[in-house]
C-alpha positions as CSV (number, residue, x, y, z in Angstrom):
1,M,0.1,0.2,0.1
2,T,1.2,3.5,-0.7
3,A,-0.2,7.1,-0.5
4,T,0.8,9.7,-2.7
5,L,3.2,12.7,-1.4
6,G,0.3,15.2,-1.2
7,E,-1.4,12.9,1.3
8,V,1.7,12.5,3.5
9,V,2.0,16.3,3.6
10,A,-1.9,17.0,4.5
11,A,-1.4,14.6,7.5
12,L,2.0,16.3,8.4
13,E,0.3,19.6,8.3
14,A,-2.8,18.3,10.2
15,R,-0.5,17.4,13.0
16,Y,1.9,20.6,12.6
17,D,-0.5,23.3,11.3
18,P,1.9,25.7,9.2
19,A,-0.1,28.5,10.8
20,L,1.8,27.7,14.3
21,A,5.1,28.8,12.8
22,E,7.3,31.9,13.3
23,S,7.0,34.6,10.5
24,W,10.8,34.1,9.7
25,D,10.5,30.5,9.4
26,A,10.5,28.2,6.2
27,V,8.5,25.2,7.0
28,G,6.4,22.8,4.5
29,L,7.6,21.2,1.2
30,V,11.1,21.7,-0.1
31,C,10.8,19.5,-3.1
32,G,8.9,16.8,-4.4
33,D,5.9,16.3,-6.6
34,P,2.7,16.0,-4.4
35,A,1.3,13.6,-6.9
36,D,4.0,10.9,-6.5
37,P,3.6,7.6,-4.5
38,V,5.3,7.1,-1.2
39,E,5.8,4.0,-0.1
40,R,8.7,5.1,2.9
41,V,9.3,8.2,5.0
42,L,12.3,8.7,6.9
43,V,12.0,11.3,9.9
44,A,15.2,13.2,11.3
45,V,16.4,16.6,13.0
46,D,18.9,17.8,10.4
47,P,18.6,17.8,6.5
48,V,22.3,17.1,6.5
49,A,24.2,15.0,3.9
50,A,24.2,11.7,5.9
51,V,20.7,12.0,6.7
52,V,20.0,12.6,2.8
53,D,22.2,9.5,2.3
54,E,20.0,7.6,4.6
55,A,16.7,8.4,3.3
56,V,18.0,7.6,-0.2
57,E,19.5,4.4,0.6
58,S,16.2,3.0,2.4
59,G,14.2,4.1,-0.4
60,A,12.4,6.8,1.1
61,G,10.0,9.0,-0.9
62,L,10.1,11.9,1.7
63,L,12.6,13.2,4.4
64,V,11.0,14.9,6.9
65,T,13.4,17.0,9.2
66,H,12.7,19.5,11.9
67,H,15.4,22.0,10.8
68,P,15.0,23.9,7.7
69,L,17.4,23.3,4.7
70,F,16.8,26.9,4.0
71,L,16.0,29.9,6.1
72,T,17.4,32.8,4.0
73,A,16.2,33.9,0.4
74,V,17.3,31.5,-2.1
75,H,18.1,32.5,-5.9
76,G,19.3,29.0,-7.1
77,V,20.2,25.7,-5.8
78,P,23.3,24.8,-8.3
79,A,24.8,21.4,-7.6
80,D,28.1,22.6,-6.8
81,D,26.5,24.6,-3.7
82,P,26.4,22.0,-0.4
83,K,22.6,22.6,0.0
84,G,21.9,22.6,-3.7
85,R,23.7,19.5,-3.9
86,L,21.2,17.8,-1.4
87,V,18.4,19.1,-3.3
88,H,19.6,17.4,-6.5
89,R,20.4,14.1,-4.8
90,L,16.6,14.2,-3.3
91,V,15.1,14.8,-6.7
92,R,17.3,12.7,-8.5
93,A,16.3,9.8,-6.0
94,G,12.6,10.9,-6.2
95,C,12.6,11.5,-2.6
96,G,10.7,15.0,-1.3
97,L,12.1,17.0,1.7
98,F,9.5,18.6,4.3
99,V,10.2,20.9,7.2
100,A,8.2,20.9,10.5
101,H,10.2,23.5,12.6
102,T,8.5,26.1,14.8
103,N,5.2,24.7,13.9
104,A,6.4,21.3,15.5
105,D,7.5,23.3,18.6
106,R,4.3,24.8,19.1
107,A,2.1,21.9,18.3
108,A,0.1,20.3,20.8
109,D,0.6,16.8,22.3
110,V,2.7,15.3,19.4
111,G,5.4,18.5,19.2
112,V,9.0,18.6,20.0
113,N,8.1,20.4,23.3
114,D,5.7,17.3,24.7
115,A,8.1,14.8,23.2
116,L,11.2,16.4,25.3
117,A,9.0,16.7,28.4
118,A,7.8,13.0,27.9
119,V,11.4,11.4,27.7
120,L,12.2,13.4,30.9
121,G,9.1,12.1,32.8
122,L,7.0,15.2,33.3
123,T,3.4,14.9,34.1
124,A,0.8,17.4,34.1
125,T,2.5,19.5,31.5
126,R,1.4,22.9,29.9
127,P,2.8,25.2,27.7
128,L,5.0,28.3,29.2
129,E,3.9,30.3,26.2
130,P,0.6,29.2,25.1
131,V,-0.7,30.3,21.8
132,A,-4.0,31.1,23.5
133,P,-5.2,31.0,27.1
134,G,-5.8,27.3,28.0
135,S,-4.5,26.2,24.7
136,R,-2.2,23.1,24.7
137,Q,-0.3,24.7,21.5
138,G,2.5,27.0,22.5
139,L,6.4,27.2,23.3
140,G,8.0,25.2,25.9
141,R,6.3,23.1,28.4
142,V,6.4,23.1,32.4
143,G,5.2,20.1,34.5
144,E,6.1,17.6,37.7
145,L,8.5,15.1,38.3
146,A,6.8,11.6,39.8
147,E,9.2,12.4,42.8
148,P,11.4,15.4,44.0
149,T,15.1,15.1,43.3
150,T,18.0,17.5,43.4
151,L,19.5,19.6,40.5
152,A,22.4,17.3,40.5
153,A,20.8,14.1,40.0
154,F,18.3,15.7,37.5
155,A,21.2,16.8,35.3
156,A,22.3,13.0,35.6
157,H,18.9,11.9,34.5
158,A,18.6,14.4,31.5
159,A,22.1,13.1,30.3
160,A,20.8,9.3,30.9
161,V,17.6,9.7,28.8
162,L,18.7,12.0,26.3
163,P,20.9,11.5,23.2
164,A,24.6,11.5,24.4
165,T,26.3,13.9,22.8
166,A,30.3,15.4,23.4
167,G,28.9,18.5,25.2
168,G,26.5,16.5,27.7
169,V,24.7,18.1,30.1
170,R,25.5,21.5,32.1
171,A,23.7,22.9,35.1
172,A,23.9,26.2,36.8
173,G,22.5,26.4,40.4
174,D,23.0,24.7,43.6
175,P,23.5,21.0,43.1
176,D,21.6,20.2,46.0
177,R,18.8,22.4,45.2
178,P,15.6,20.6,45.2
179,V,13.8,20.1,42.0
180,R,10.2,18.9,41.4
181,T,8.7,21.4,38.7
182,V,10.6,21.1,35.7
183,A,10.4,23.8,32.6
184,V,11.9,22.7,29.5
185,C,12.2,24.1,25.5
186,G,13.4,22.1,22.7
187,G,16.1,24.2,20.8
188,S,17.0,27.7,21.8
189,G,15.1,28.6,24.7
190,G,17.0,30.7,26.8
191,S,14.1,33.7,26.2
192,L,11.7,31.6,28.2
193,L,13.7,32.1,31.5
194,P,10.9,34.8,32.6
195,A,8.4,32.3,31.8
196,A,10.0,29.4,33.6
197,A,10.4,31.7,36.9
198,A,6.7,32.8,36.4
199,A,5.5,29.3,36.3
200,G,7.5,28.2,39.3
201,A,9.7,25.8,37.8
202,D,12.8,24.7,40.0
203,V,14.7,24.3,36.6
204,L,14.6,25.3,32.9
205,L,16.2,22.9,30.4
206,T,17.3,24.0,27.1
207,S,20.0,24.5,24.7
208,D,22.2,27.3,23.2
209,L,22.6,29.2,26.5
210,R,24.7,32.2,26.6
211,H,27.3,33.0,29.7
212,H,25.7,36.7,30.7
213,P,21.9,35.5,30.9
214,V,22.7,32.2,32.9
215,S,25.1,34.1,35.0
216,E,22.5,36.8,35.8
217,S,19.6,34.6,36.3
218,Q,21.3,32.8,39.0
219,E,21.8,36.0,40.9
220,R,17.9,36.5,41.2
221,P,15.0,34.5,42.4
222,G,14.5,32.0,39.8
223,P,14.9,28.7,38.3
224,A,18.5,26.9,37.9
225,V,19.4,26.1,34.5
226,C,20.5,22.8,32.4
227,D,22.1,23.3,29.0
228,V,21.8,20.1,26.7
229,A,23.1,20.0,23.3
230,H,20.5,21.3,20.6
231,F,20.0,18.0,18.6
232,A,19.7,16.0,21.9
233,S,16.7,18.6,23.0
234,E,15.0,17.8,19.6
235,W,15.6,14.2,18.7
236,P,12.9,13.0,21.4
237,W,10.1,14.3,18.9
238,V,11.6,12.2,15.6
239,P,9.9,8.8,16.9
240,V,7.1,10.3,18.1
241,A,6.5,12.3,14.7
242,A,7.4,8.8,12.7
243,E,5.0,6.9,15.0
244,V,2.0,9.6,14.5
245,L,2.6,9.8,10.8
246,A,2.4,6.0,10.5
247,A,-0.9,5.7,12.5
248,D,-2.3,8.7,10.6
249,L,-1.8,7.3,7.2
250,S,-3.2,3.9,8.5
251,G,0.0,1.9,8.1
252,R,-0.2,2.7,4.1
253,V,3.5,4.3,4.4
254,A,6.2,3.0,6.3
255,V,7.7,5.6,8.7
256,A,11.3,5.2,10.3
257,A,13.2,7.3,12.7
258,S,16.6,8.2,12.0
259,R,18.9,7.0,14.3
260,L,22.0,9.1,13.1
261,R,23.6,11.7,15.7
262,T,23.7,15.1,13.9
263,D,25.0,17.2,16.6
264,P,27.8,18.9,15.0
265,W,30.1,18.8,18.4
266,A,32.7,16.0,18.4
267,V,34.9,16.6,20.8
268,H,34.9,17.4,24.7
269,A,37.8,17.8,26.9
270,S,38.1,18.2,30.3
271,P,40.8,19.1,32.6
272,P,42.9,16.4,34.8
273,G,40.5,15.1,37.7
274,G,37.3,16.5,36.0
275,A,35.4,19.6,35.4
276,G,35.7,22.3,38.0
277,S,33.0,23.8,40.3
278,A,32.5,27.4,41.5
279,G,35.4,28.5,43.4
280,R,38.8,29.8,42.9
281,L,41.4,29.2,39.9
282,S,44.2,26.8,40.7
283,G,47.5,28.6,41.0
């Protein structure tokens, strides 16, 4: 059994409404003929060469990624350009490309942030910044752990359940701080620190945090902070999206979750004896 590419796109957009995307974002179908038949779909975080190779070699008729291939204006896709080369490879193989980015971040129940909250074991979750009052759609999530823990133990838990990356998990705050209410935001969520504080979160887990905002946040009342790799915070959505799409298409299309680690950081070096903590430099 198969579905047309147009039917697969319609199923994706029913779950990840393009209207939820930021105005600057580039979501939806990047390449592919809606009339083409699709037997297999691959879902991944990044549209990089290794993932495109995986899609083509698996016989996928559609690659679904979270991150866009193009975010700025494009006036050509020549094959001697790295991104143009990927488009040519996909088109020649009869494989389309579909992007669900900030619309997947805001989606209810099956989006990036619900998937991240679920893998961390949060319950009774709600958006940190809802699209509308009472809505399940919105940025970030805040929820409760089944049992209270400490910041150090929560960071270790996050490292255990999220994909392993060179950068690992960093935490800012008292390692013994009690943690029960947890806020999360897949991807770059530092702007949600005030919302996490307003929600009474003990910790905010997100990615791409900068020195000064984190340092300043720890000088005033508010949550501790866990910083994880951008890729790691968004990958939990991949198997969720794959499972949901397969179910929505009544099993007519085989949908796989890419297991490739596409975090760009490859090396992490610590000083002898491990990383230091707050205090004086030696010497």
